[in-house]
KOLDOVO-751068 format. One line per 8 residues: number of its first residue (from 1); their letters; for each residue x, y, z of N, C-alpha, C. Coordinates in steps of 0.2 Angstrom, whole numbers, plus 5000, padded with zeros to 4 digits. Layout:
! residues N
NUM> a> X,Y,Z,X,Y,Z,X,Y,Z | ...
! end
This chain:
! residues 315
1> mnlkdtks> 5459,5334,5683,5466,5332,5681,5468,5335,5675 | 5475,5336,5673,5476,5337,5666,5478,5331,5663 | 5480,5332,5657,5482,5327,5652,5486,5322,5654 | 5493,5323,5657,5497,5319,5660,5495,5315,5665 | 5492,5319,5670,5489,5316,5677,5484,5311,5674 | 5480,5313,5670,5474,5307,5668,5477,5301,5665 | 5482,5302,5661,5485,5297,5658,5489,5292,5663 | 5493,5295,5668,5496,5292,5673,5491,5288,5677
9> aylagqms> 5485,5291,5679,5481,5287,5683,5479,5281,5679 | 5477,5282,5673,5474,5276,5669,5480,5270,5669 | 5486,5272,5668,5493,5268,5667,5494,5265,5675 | 5492,5268,5679,5493,5265,5687,5487,5262,5689 | 5481,5260,5684,5476,5256,5686,5471,5259,5691 | 5471,5265,5690,5467,5270,5695,5460,5272,5692 | 5460,5270,5685,5453,5271,5682,5453,5266,5676 | 5447,5265,5674,5446,5259,5669,5446,5263,5662
17> kpeyidam> 5448,5258,5657,5449,5260,5650,5443,5265,5648 | 5436,5263,5649,5431,5267,5648,5431,5273,5651 | 5433,5274,5658,5433,5280,5661,5439,5285,5659 | 5445,5282,5657,5450,5285,5654,5448,5288,5647 | 5445,5285,5643,5443,5287,5636,5438,5293,5637 | 5434,5293,5642,5428,5297,5643,5432,5304,5646 | 5437,5303,5651,5441,5309,5654,5445,5312,5649 | 5448,5309,5645,5452,5312,5639,5448,5315,5634
25> yqlhqhlf> 5442,5312,5632,5438,5316,5628,5436,5322,5630 | 5434,5323,5637,5433,5330,5639,5439,5335,5638 | 5445,5333,5640,5450,5336,5640,5452,5339,5632 | 5451,5334,5628,5452,5336,5621,5447,5340,5617 | 5441,5341,5621,5437,5345,5619,5440,5354,5618 | 5445,5354,5622,5448,5362,5622,5451,5363,5615 | 5453,5357,5611,5456,5359,5604,5450,5362,5600 | 5444,5359,5601,5438,5362,5597,5436,5368,5599
33> eyagfleg> 5436,5370,5606,5435,5376,5608,5439,5382,5605 | 5446,5380,5604,5450,5385,5602,5449,5386,5594 | 5446,5381,5591,5445,5381,5584,5439,5386,5583 | 5435,5386,5587,5429,5391,5587,5431,5397,5589 | 5434,5397,5594,5436,5404,5598,5440,5409,5594 | 5445,5406,5589,5449,5410,5585,5446,5415,5580 | 5440,5413,5578,5435,5416,5574,5435,5424,5576 | 5436,5429,5572,5436,5436,5574,5442,5439,5577
41> tdigkiei> 5447,5434,5578,5453,5437,5581,5459,5437,5577 | 5463,5441,5578,5469,5440,5573,5474,5435,5573 | 5472,5430,5578,5477,5424,5577,5472,5418,5572 | 5475,5417,5567,5473,5413,5562,5474,5405,5563 | 5479,5404,5567,5482,5397,5567,5486,5395,5574 | 5485,5390,5577,5489,5388,5583,5491,5381,5580 | 5498,5381,5581,5502,5374,5579,5505,5371,5586 | 5504,5365,5587,5507,5362,5593,5511,5356,5590
49> tdgtvvmt> 5517,5357,5592,5522,5351,5591,5525,5349,5598 | 5530,5345,5597,5533,5343,5603,5536,5348,5607 | 5533,5350,5613,5536,5355,5617,5535,5362,5615 | 5532,5364,5610,5531,5370,5607,5524,5372,5604 | 5522,5378,5606,5516,5381,5603,5518,5387,5599 | 5516,5388,5593,5517,5393,5589,5510,5396,5586 | 5509,5403,5587,5502,5406,5585,5504,5410,5579 | 5500,5411,5574,5501,5415,5568,5496,5420,5567
57> srttevki> 5498,5426,5565,5493,5431,5564,5489,5430,5558 | 5483,5431,5558,5479,5430,5552,5480,5435,5547 | 5482,5441,5549,5483,5447,5543,5490,5447,5540 | 5495,5446,5545,5502,5446,5542,5505,5440,5541 | 5502,5435,5545,5506,5427,5544,5513,5427,5548 | 5513,5432,5553,5519,5432,5558,5518,5426,5562 | 5523,5423,5564,5523,5417,5568,5526,5418,5575 | 5524,5417,5580,5527,5419,5587,5527,5412,5592
65> ycdqydkr> 5533,5410,5593,5534,5406,5599,5530,5407,5605 | 5526,5403,5608,5523,5405,5614,5526,5402,5620 | 5527,5407,5625,5531,5405,5631,5525,5403,5637 | 5525,5396,5639,5520,5394,5643,5519,5399,5649 | 5524,5402,5651,5523,5406,5658,5522,5414,5657 | 5522,5415,5651,5521,5423,5649,5514,5424,5648 | 5510,5427,5652,5503,5428,5651,5501,5435,5647 | 5506,5439,5646,5506,5445,5642,5509,5445,5635
73> lapleiln> 5510,5439,5633,5513,5439,5626,5508,5441,5621 | 5510,5445,5615,5506,5447,5611,5501,5443,5608 | 5502,5436,5606,5497,5432,5604,5492,5430,5608 | 5494,5430,5615,5489,5429,5620,5484,5435,5621 | 5488,5440,5621,5484,5447,5621,5479,5447,5615 | 5480,5444,5609,5475,5444,5604,5470,5439,5605 | 5472,5433,5608,5466,5429,5609,5461,5432,5614 | 5465,5436,5619,5461,5439,5624,5456,5445,5621
81> fdfyektd> 5459,5449,5617,5456,5455,5615,5455,5456,5607 | 5456,5451,5604,5455,5450,5597,5461,5453,5592 | 5464,5459,5594,5470,5462,5591,5475,5465,5596 | 5481,5466,5593,5486,5469,5597,5487,5476,5596 | 5485,5480,5600,5486,5488,5599,5485,5489,5592 | 5478,5488,5589,5477,5489,5582,5477,5496,5580 | 5475,5501,5585,5474,5508,5582,5481,5510,5581 | 5486,5509,5586,5492,5511,5586,5497,5508,5580
89> sdmifkll> 5494,5502,5579,5498,5498,5573,5497,5501,5567 | 5491,5502,5566,5488,5505,5560,5490,5512,5558 | 5492,5516,5564,5495,5523,5562,5503,5521,5561 | 5506,5517,5565,5513,5516,5563,5514,5514,5555 | 5509,5509,5553,5509,5507,5546,5508,5513,5541 | 5504,5517,5542,5503,5524,5538,5509,5528,5538 | 5512,5529,5544,5518,5533,5545,5524,5531,5540 | 5525,5524,5542,5530,5521,5538,5529,5521,5531
97> tnlsnqke> 5523,5520,5529,5522,5520,5521,5523,5527,5519 | 5521,5532,5522,5523,5539,5520,5531,5540,5519 | 5535,5537,5525,5542,5539,5524,5545,5535,5518 | 5542,5528,5517,5545,5525,5512,5544,5529,5505 | 5538,5532,5505,5536,5536,5498,5541,5542,5498 | 5542,5545,5504,5546,5551,5504,5554,5551,5502 | 5557,5545,5506,5564,5545,5506,5567,5540,5500 | 5571,5544,5497,5574,5541,5492,5579,5535,5494
105> devsffdi> 5583,5536,5500,5587,5531,5502,5583,5526,5507 | 5586,5521,5510,5583,5516,5515,5580,5520,5521 | 5575,5517,5524,5572,5519,5530,5575,5515,5536 | 5577,5519,5542,5579,5514,5547,5574,5514,5552 | 5572,5509,5555,5567,5508,5561,5572,5505,5567 | 5571,5509,5572,5574,5506,5579,5569,5504,5583 | 5568,5497,5586,5563,5495,5591,5568,5494,5597 | 5567,5499,5601,5570,5499,5608,5566,5497,5614
113> ganvgwyt> 5567,5491,5616,5563,5486,5620,5558,5482,5617 | 5561,5478,5612,5559,5474,5607,5555,5467,5609 | 5556,5466,5616,5554,5460,5618,5555,5454,5614 | 5549,5451,5612,5550,5445,5607,5549,5445,5600 | 5549,5452,5598,5548,5454,5592,5542,5455,5588 | 5537,5456,5591,5530,5457,5588,5530,5462,5583 | 5532,5468,5586,5531,5474,5581,5536,5474,5576 | 5543,5472,5578,5548,5472,5572,5546,5467,5567
121> inlakmfk> 5545,5461,5569,5544,5456,5564,5538,5458,5559 | 5533,5460,5562,5527,5462,5558,5529,5467,5553 | 5532,5472,5555,5534,5478,5551,5539,5476,5545 | 5544,5471,5548,5550,5469,5544,5546,5464,5537 | 5541,5461,5539,5538,5458,5534,5534,5462,5529 | 5532,5468,5531,5527,5473,5527,5532,5477,5523 | 5538,5479,5526,5543,5484,5524,5549,5481,5522 | 5550,5476,5518,5556,5472,5517,5563,5476,5515
129> kfnffafe> 5561,5482,5512,5567,5486,5510,5570,5490,5516 | 5567,5490,5521,5569,5494,5527,5575,5491,5531 | 5578,5495,5535,5584,5493,5540,5580,5492,5546 | 5580,5486,5549,5577,5486,5556,5582,5484,5561 | 5582,5487,5566,5587,5486,5572,5582,5486,5578 | 5584,5479,5582,5580,5478,5588,5584,5476,5593 | 5583,5480,5599,5586,5481,5604,5582,5477,5610 | 5585,5472,5613,5583,5469,5619,5588,5467,5624
137> pipmtfek> 5588,5470,5631,5593,5468,5635,5593,5462,5639 | 5587,5459,5640,5586,5453,5644,5588,5447,5640 | 5593,5443,5642,5596,5439,5638,5591,5433,5636 | 5586,5431,5641,5582,5426,5640,5577,5428,5634 | 5574,5434,5635,5569,5437,5631,5573,5438,5623 | 5579,5440,5624,5583,5441,5617,5584,5434,5614 | 5584,5429,5617,5584,5422,5613,5578,5420,5610 | 5572,5423,5613,5566,5422,5611,5566,5426,5604
145> lkanveln> 5567,5433,5605,5567,5437,5599,5571,5434,5593 | 5577,5432,5594,5581,5429,5589,5578,5422,5586 | 5574,5418,5590,5571,5413,5588,5565,5415,5583 | 5561,5419,5586,5556,5422,5582,5557,5425,5575 | 5563,5429,5575,5566,5432,5569,5568,5427,5564 | 5571,5421,5566,5573,5416,5562,5567,5412,5560 | 5561,5411,5564,5556,5407,5562,5552,5411,5556 | 5552,5418,5556,5549,5421,5551,5553,5423,5545
153> rvnvnlhn> 5560,5421,5545,5564,5423,5541,5564,5430,5538 | 5564,5435,5542,5565,5441,5541,5572,5444,5543 | 5574,5450,5540,5580,5452,5540,5580,5458,5546 | 5583,5457,5552,5583,5461,5557,5590,5461,5560 | 5592,5467,5562,5599,5468,5565,5597,5467,5573 | 5599,5463,5576,5599,5461,5583,5603,5463,5588 | 5601,5465,5593,5607,5469,5598,5605,5467,5605 | 5609,5463,5609,5607,5461,5616,5609,5466,5621
161> fgfsnqeq> 5607,5472,5620,5608,5478,5625,5602,5483,5624 | 5602,5487,5630,5597,5492,5629,5600,5499,5628 | 5597,5505,5629,5598,5511,5629,5596,5515,5635 | 5601,5519,5637,5599,5525,5643,5603,5531,5641 | 5605,5535,5647,5607,5541,5646,5615,5541,5648 | 5617,5535,5649,5624,5533,5650,5625,5526,5649 | 5632,5525,5647,5634,5517,5645,5636,5515,5652 | 5632,5509,5654,5634,5506,5660,5630,5499,5661
169> eltfyyyp> 5632,5495,5666,5628,5489,5667,5623,5491,5672 | 5617,5489,5672,5611,5489,5676,5608,5483,5679 | 5605,5483,5684,5602,5477,5687,5595,5478,5684 | 5593,5473,5680,5586,5473,5678,5581,5468,5682 | 5575,5470,5682,5570,5465,5685,5566,5462,5680 | 5565,5455,5681,5563,5451,5676,5557,5447,5679 | 5552,5447,5676,5545,5442,5677,5544,5437,5672 | 5545,5431,5674,5543,5426,5669,5536,5426,5667
177> egsgnasa> 5532,5428,5671,5525,5427,5669,5524,5434,5664 | 5528,5439,5664,5526,5445,5660,5533,5448,5657 | 5536,5445,5652,5542,5447,5650,5542,5455,5647 | 5536,5457,5645,5536,5463,5643,5536,5469,5649 | 5536,5466,5655,5538,5471,5660,5544,5472,5664 | 5549,5468,5660,5556,5469,5662,5558,5476,5663 | 5561,5478,5668,5564,5484,5668,5569,5486,5673 | 5572,5491,5673,5578,5493,5677,5576,5495,5684
185> anlseldn> 5568,5495,5685,5565,5496,5692,5561,5490,5694 | 5560,5489,5699,5556,5483,5701,5549,5486,5701 | 5545,5485,5695,5539,5489,5694,5533,5486,5699 | 5532,5480,5698,5527,5477,5702,5528,5474,5709 | 5535,5474,5711,5537,5471,5717,5535,5465,5718 | 5535,5460,5714,5532,5453,5716,5537,5450,5719 | 5535,5444,5723,5540,5440,5726,5544,5436,5722 | 5542,5434,5716,5546,5430,5711,5550,5434,5706
193> vktipcyv> 5551,5440,5708,5555,5444,5703,5562,5441,5702 | 5565,5441,5697,5571,5440,5696,5576,5445,5694 | 5582,5445,5695,5587,5451,5694,5592,5448,5690 | 5594,5452,5685,5599,5451,5680,5603,5457,5678 | 5610,5456,5678,5613,5462,5675,5613,5463,5667 | 5612,5469,5665,5610,5469,5658,5614,5476,5656 | 5616,5476,5650,5621,5482,5647,5616,5487,5643 | 5617,5493,5645,5614,5498,5641,5620,5503,5639
201> kklddfta> 5618,5506,5632,5623,5511,5629,5618,5518,5628 | 5622,5523,5626,5618,5528,5623,5617,5528,5616 | 5611,5530,5614,5609,5529,5607,5613,5534,5603 | 5615,5539,5606,5620,5544,5601,5627,5541,5600 | 5629,5537,5605,5635,5534,5604,5635,5527,5599 | 5629,5524,5600,5628,5519,5594,5628,5521,5587 | 5623,5526,5586,5623,5528,5579,5629,5531,5577 | 5633,5535,5581,5639,5538,5578,5644,5533,5577
209> eksltvdf> 5644,5527,5581,5649,5522,5580,5648,5518,5574 | 5642,5518,5572,5639,5514,5566,5638,5518,5560 | 5639,5524,5561,5637,5529,5556,5630,5528,5553 | 5625,5527,5558,5618,5527,5556,5614,5532,5557 | 5609,5532,5552,5603,5537,5554,5597,5533,5556 | 5593,5537,5559,5586,5534,5562,5580,5538,5560 | 5576,5534,5557,5570,5538,5554,5564,5536,5558 | 5563,5531,5562,5558,5529,5566,5560,5526,5572
217> ikcdvega> 5558,5528,5578,5560,5525,5584,5553,5523,5588 | 5553,5516,5590,5547,5513,5594,5551,5512,5600 | 5549,5515,5606,5553,5514,5612,5547,5512,5618 | 5548,5506,5621,5544,5504,5626,5549,5500,5630 | 5551,5504,5636,5556,5501,5640,5554,5501,5647 | 5547,5501,5649,5544,5501,5655,5547,5506,5661 | 5546,5513,5659,5546,5518,5663,5553,5522,5662 | 5558,5519,5658,5564,5522,5658,5565,5526,5651
225> elfvyqgg> 5560,5527,5648,5559,5531,5641,5563,5538,5642 | 5562,5541,5646,5566,5548,5646,5573,5548,5646 | 5576,5542,5649,5583,5541,5649,5587,5539,5642 | 5582,5536,5638,5583,5534,5631,5584,5540,5628 | 5578,5544,5628,5578,5551,5624,5584,5555,5626 | 5586,5555,5633,5592,5560,5635,5598,5558,5631 | 5599,5550,5631,5605,5548,5628,5605,5548,5620 | 5600,5550,5618,5599,5550,5610,5597,5557,5607
233> iesikknk> 5598,5562,5612,5594,5568,5609,5598,5572,5603 | 5604,5571,5602,5609,5573,5597,5606,5570,5590 | 5605,5562,5591,5603,5558,5586,5596,5561,5583 | 5592,5562,5588,5585,5565,5587,5585,5572,5584 | 5589,5576,5586,5589,5583,5583,5593,5582,5576 | 5597,5578,5575,5600,5578,5569,5595,5574,5564 | 5592,5569,5565,5588,5565,5561,5580,5566,5560 | 5578,5568,5566,5572,5570,5566,5567,5564,5566
241> piifteml> 5568,5558,5569,5564,5552,5567,5557,5554,5570 | 5552,5550,5568,5546,5549,5571,5547,5545,5577 | 5543,5546,5582,5544,5543,5589,5537,5540,5590 | 5537,5533,5591,5531,5530,5595,5534,5527,5602 | 5530,5530,5608,5533,5529,5614,5527,5527,5618 | 5529,5523,5623,5524,5522,5629,5527,5527,5634 | 5522,5530,5638,5523,5534,5643,5517,5533,5649 | 5519,5530,5655,5515,5529,5660,5518,5532,5667
249> rkwsakfn> 5513,5536,5670,5514,5540,5675,5516,5534,5681 | 5514,5529,5682,5515,5523,5687,5522,5521,5686 | 5524,5520,5680,5531,5517,5678,5535,5522,5679 | 5535,5529,5676,5540,5534,5677,5542,5536,5684 | 5535,5536,5687,5537,5537,5695,5542,5533,5699 | 5543,5527,5696,5548,5522,5699,5554,5524,5698 | 5556,5528,5693,5561,5532,5690,5562,5538,5692 | 5557,5541,5696,5558,5548,5699,5557,5554,5694
257> ynpneiid> 5553,5552,5689,5551,5558,5684,5544,5558,5682 | 5541,5563,5679,5536,5564,5677,5535,5563,5668 | 5531,5560,5665,5532,5559,5658,5531,5566,5655 | 5529,5571,5658,5528,5577,5655,5536,5580,5653 | 5540,5577,5657,5547,5579,5655,5549,5576,5649 | 5547,5571,5646,5548,5568,5640,5545,5573,5635 | 5539,5575,5636,5535,5580,5631,5540,5586,5631 | 5542,5589,5636,5546,5595,5637,5553,5594,5633
265> llfgvgyr> 5556,5589,5634,5562,5587,5631,5562,5587,5624 | 5557,5583,5621,5556,5583,5614,5553,5589,5610 | 5549,5593,5615,5546,5600,5612,5552,5605,5611 | 5557,5604,5615,5562,5608,5615,5566,5607,5609 | 5566,5602,5605,5570,5601,5599,5564,5601,5593 | 5559,5603,5594,5554,5605,5589,5549,5599,5588 | 5547,5595,5593,5542,5590,5592,5536,5592,5595 | 5530,5589,5592,5524,5589,5594,5521,5582,5597
273> cftvkedq> 5517,5581,5602,5515,5575,5604,5507,5574,5601 | 5507,5568,5600,5499,5565,5597,5497,5558,5601 | 5492,5558,5602,5488,5552,5602,5485,5550,5596 | 5480,5544,5596,5477,5542,5589,5470,5541,5591 | 5466,5544,5587,5458,5543,5588,5455,5543,5581 | 5451,5537,5580,5447,5537,5573,5453,5537,5567 | 5459,5534,5568,5463,5533,5563,5467,5540,5561 | 5466,5545,5566,5469,5551,5564,5473,5553,5571
281> lveffrmd> 5478,5558,5570,5482,5560,5575,5479,5566,5579 | 5478,5566,5586,5475,5571,5590,5481,5574,5595 | 5482,5580,5594,5487,5583,5598,5486,5583,5605 | 5492,5581,5608,5492,5580,5616,5497,5585,5619 | 5495,5588,5624,5500,5593,5627,5502,5591,5634 | 5498,5590,5638,5501,5588,5645,5497,5582,5648 | 5501,5578,5652,5498,5572,5656,5497,5574,5663 | 5490,5572,5665,5488,5573,5671,5485,5567,5674
289> dntietnf> 5481,5568,5679,5478,5562,5683,5473,5559,5680 | 5470,5563,5675,5464,5560,5671,5467,5557,5664 | 5472,5558,5662,5475,5555,5656,5475,5547,5657 | 5472,5544,5652,5471,5537,5651,5475,5534,5645 | 5478,5538,5641,5481,5536,5635,5489,5533,5638 | 5491,5529,5635,5497,5526,5636,5503,5526,5631 | 5501,5526,5624,5505,5526,5619,5504,5533,5615 | 5510,5535,5613,5510,5542,5610,5515,5543,5604
297> fflhslnh> 5513,5547,5599,5517,5548,5594,5520,5555,5594 | 5526,5556,5592,5530,5562,5592,5532,5563,5585 | 5530,5570,5582,5532,5571,5575,5535,5578,5576 | 5540,5579,5571,5544,5585,5571,5540,5591,5567 | 5539,5596,5571,5534,5601,5567,5536,5604,5560 | 5543,5604,5559,5545,5606,5552,5545,5600,5547 | 5549,5594,5550,5551,5589,5546,5545,5585,5544 | 5540,5585,5548,5534,5581,5547,5528,5585,5546
305> gvliesla> 5528,5592,5545,5523,5596,5544,5518,5594,5540 | 5520,5592,5534,5515,5590,5529,5511,5584,5531 | 5514,5579,5535,5511,5573,5537,5506,5575,5544 | 5508,5579,5547,5504,5581,5553,5498,5585,5549 | 5498,5588,5544,5493,5592,5542,5487,5587,5538 | 5490,5581,5536,5486,5577,5532,5483,5571,5537 | 5486,5570,5543,5484,5565,5546,5481,5567,5554 | 5482,5574,5555,5479,5577,5561,5471,5577,5561
313> lkv> 5468,5576,5566,5461,5577,5566,5460,5585,5567 | 5455,5587,5563,5453,5594,5563,5447,5595,5569 | 5449,5600,5573,5445,5601,5579,5443,5608,5579
! end
């Protein structure tokens, strides 16, 4: 029995007071299990208050509200695997530090598919002078993103829409147990999938309307990444941002394209593709059935030439 059921059983006279105390003692042991389990992970603190659980990063002190039903939330991934995409996160930090040292004016970071804000909030705490823009089309997830931004008191421009290759309203498929897998395609075809209309725009239209430059794009939109870049290709050609993107064959297949089309599109405007190994960039050329990497960096051959030379693994 869980905590509530055990207490209800006692109040209903179904167990004696000593039996109840012993049963609850066993359940409360989980608190001490977690206290020991945190060691070695990037979760430094778990706070339990009425109806909420908040987990705090040990290294950045970022706080995230935990959804009871979302089993792939970043703090839970950290509890399971000690860190969250640490290799990629460290490279993003290096690249942004370099941008900060190079640019005289402010750096703009676009988080496309921000989910509940793990990347945006962590980076906004580290790079306080940057302009952060976070885009999340799912209304329920957007509210959690907003709550986490407010909880951490960071300055982020929040937008409740996504990006694609044309402005339109799309049907998104949402999974309560995995908000990060929400997509404009039914990725896992689960019985409990929910559908919700969401608005998407073109990145080119947004940057032109707001007179914005973009220096770094993080894009994770569960298979629809190609359409984001198609709708933002003029901004990419003009601003030459560093791009960090997810590319998965199984997700892109749901949208009837191959991730190599992203590589080709960006190569056509001067970009080279990289993965990360041993804290260095490793050039990547074509995705095939043997590819196991899922996250990739794109740097412009000319605009980021010095950076490529300094961070690329010599082979």
